[in-house]
TORKOL-4160 file (C-alpha; in steps of 0.2 Angstrom, whole numbers, padded with zeros to 4 digits, m for minus):
107
<pt num="1" X="0145" Y="0016" Z="m0030"/>
<pt num="2" X="0135" Y="0008" Z="m0016"/>
<pt num="3" X="0120" Y="0019" Z="m0020"/>
<pt num="4" X="0119" Y="0015" Z="m0038"/>
<pt num="5" X="0121" Y="m0004" Z="m0034"/>
<pt num="6" X="0107" Y="m0002" Z="m0022"/>
<pt num="7" X="0096" Y="0006" Z="m0035"/>
<pt num="8" X="0100" Y="m0007" Z="m0048"/>
<pt num="9" X="0096" Y="m0021" Z="m0035"/>
<pt num="10" X="0079" Y="m0013" Z="m0031"/>
<pt num="11" X="0075" Y="m0011" Z="m0049"/>
<pt num="12" X="0079" Y="m0029" Z="m0053"/>
<pt num="13" X="0068" Y="m0035" Z="m0039"/>
<pt num="14" X="0054" Y="m0024" Z="m0046"/>
<pt num="15" X="0056" Y="m0031" Z="m0063"/>
<pt num="16" X="0056" Y="m0049" Z="m0059"/>
<pt num="17" X="0042" Y="m0049" Z="m0046"/>
<pt num="18" X="0028" Y="m0052" Z="m0058"/>
<pt num="19" X="0038" Y="m0067" Z="m0066"/>
<pt num="20" X="0040" Y="m0075" Z="m0049"/>
<pt num="21" X="0022" Y="m0072" Z="m0044"/>
<pt num="22" X="0015" Y="m0081" Z="m0060"/>
<pt num="23" X="0028" Y="m0095" Z="m0058"/>
<pt num="24" X="0023" Y="m0097" Z="m0040"/>
<pt num="25" X="0004" Y="m0096" Z="m0044"/>
<pt num="26" X="0001" Y="m0103" Z="m0061"/>
<pt num="27" X="m0018" Y="m0101" Z="m0058"/>
<pt num="28" X="m0015" Y="m0082" Z="m0059"/>
<pt num="29" X="m0011" Y="m0082" Z="m0077"/>
<pt num="30" X="m0022" Y="m0097" Z="m0083"/>
<pt num="31" X="m0039" Y="m0092" Z="m0092"/>
<pt num="32" X="m0036" Y="m0073" Z="m0089"/>
<pt num="33" X="m0043" Y="m0062" Z="m0102"/>
<pt num="34" X="m0040" Y="m0043" Z="m0102"/>
<pt num="35" X="m0053" Y="m0033" Z="m0111"/>
<pt num="36" X="m0051" Y="m0014" Z="m0115"/>
<pt num="37" X="m0067" Y="m0005" Z="m0119"/>
<pt num="38" X="m0065" Y="0008" Z="m0132"/>
<pt num="39" X="m0068" Y="0026" Z="m0127"/>
<pt num="40" X="m0079" Y="0035" Z="m0140"/>
<pt num="41" X="m0079" Y="0054" Z="m0140"/>
<pt num="42" X="m0096" Y="0059" Z="m0146"/>
<pt num="43" X="m0101" Y="0076" Z="m0154"/>
<pt num="44" X="m0120" Y="0081" Z="m0154"/>
<pt num="45" X="m0129" Y="0081" Z="m0170"/>
<pt num="46" X="m0147" Y="0086" Z="m0175"/>
<pt num="47" X="m0159" Y="0071" Z="m0175"/>
<pt num="48" X="m0164" Y="0074" Z="m0193"/>
<pt num="49" X="m0145" Y="0071" Z="m0198"/>
<pt num="50" X="m0146" Y="0053" Z="m0192"/>
<pt num="51" X="m0145" Y="0041" Z="m0207"/>
<pt num="52" X="m0161" Y="0034" Z="m0213"/>
<pt num="53" X="m0154" Y="0016" Z="m0211"/>
<pt num="54" X="m0153" Y="0019" Z="m0192"/>
<pt num="55" X="m0170" Y="0027" Z="m0191"/>
<pt num="56" X="m0177" Y="0012" Z="m0199"/>
<pt num="57" X="m0168" Y="0001" Z="m0187"/>
<pt num="58" X="m0175" Y="0011" Z="m0172"/>
<pt num="59" X="m0193" Y="0009" Z="m0179"/>
<pt num="60" X="m0190" Y="m0010" Z="m0180"/>
<pt num="61" X="m0180" Y="m0013" Z="m0164"/>
<pt num="62" X="m0189" Y="0000" Z="m0153"/>
<pt num="63" X="m0206" Y="0004" Z="m0159"/>
<pt num="64" X="m0216" Y="0017" Z="m0149"/>
<pt num="65" X="m0201" Y="0027" Z="m0145"/>
<pt num="66" X="m0195" Y="0044" Z="m0150"/>
<pt num="67" X="m0178" Y="0050" Z="m0154"/>
<pt num="68" X="m0174" Y="0064" Z="m0142"/>
<pt num="69" X="m0155" Y="0066" Z="m0145"/>
<pt num="70" X="m0141" Y="0060" Z="m0156"/>
<pt num="71" X="m0122" Y="0061" Z="m0157"/>
<pt num="72" X="m0109" Y="0054" Z="m0168"/>
<pt num="73" X="m0091" Y="0047" Z="m0166"/>
<pt num="74" X="m0078" Y="0038" Z="m0175"/>
<pt num="75" X="m0070" Y="0022" Z="m0167"/>
<pt num="76" X="m0052" Y="0016" Z="m0169"/>
<pt num="77" X="m0057" Y="0006" Z="m0185"/>
<pt num="78" X="m0064" Y="0021" Z="m0193"/>
<pt num="79" X="m0082" Y="0016" Z="m0191"/>
<pt num="80" X="m0095" Y="0030" Z="m0189"/>
<pt num="81" X="m0105" Y="0026" Z="m0173"/>
<pt num="82" X="m0121" Y="0035" Z="m0168"/>
<pt num="83" X="m0128" Y="0037" Z="m0150"/>
<pt num="84" X="m0146" Y="0040" Z="m0150"/>
<pt num="85" X="m0157" Y="0043" Z="m0135"/>
<pt num="86" X="m0174" Y="0036" Z="m0136"/>
<pt num="87" X="m0189" Y="0040" Z="m0125"/>
<pt num="88" X="m0203" Y="0028" Z="m0122"/>
<pt num="89" X="m0222" Y="0032" Z="m0118"/>
<pt num="90" X="m0218" Y="0033" Z="m0099"/>
<pt num="91" X="m0204" Y="0046" Z="m0102"/>
<pt num="92" X="m0190" Y="0033" Z="m0099"/>
<pt num="93" X="m0175" Y="0038" Z="m0109"/>
<pt num="94" X="m0162" Y="0025" Z="m0114"/>
<pt num="95" X="m0147" Y="0027" Z="m0127"/>
<pt num="96" X="m0142" Y="0015" Z="m0140"/>
<pt num="97" X="m0127" Y="0014" Z="m0152"/>
<pt num="98" X="m0129" Y="0011" Z="m0170"/>
<pt num="99" X="m0116" Y="0009" Z="m0185"/>
<pt num="100" X="m0120" Y="0019" Z="m0200"/>
<pt num="101" X="m0127" Y="0004" Z="m0209"/>
<pt num="102" X="m0141" Y="0002" Z="m0196"/>
<pt num="103" X="m0134" Y="m0012" Z="m0186"/>
<pt num="104" X="m0131" Y="m0011" Z="m0167"/>
<pt num="105" X="m0114" Y="m0006" Z="m0162"/>
<pt num="106" X="m0107" Y="m0017" Z="m0148"/>
<pt num="107" X="m0092" Y="m0012" Z="m0139"/>
């Protein structure tokens, strides 16, 4: 009996600790924003399978680059997202995310 009472007391202390902290420190909860980044699971695709709208956007947004790799994923909203690796004239490679309609995908 004493053992279960002790366990219940410990659990109650753990449960109310965050409430006591926020009440004692109101600044701790004021203006706090929690942001979760979505993890996309990409699958490689041939660069010639990238939609023309994305290719057009790349030509416009990143002239003088070459698409070296492409991958595709679907986010939690059901939007298809393409990750494209672009190489510039100096050999620097950067990746960009685009939605199927050719607009940049911002996480």
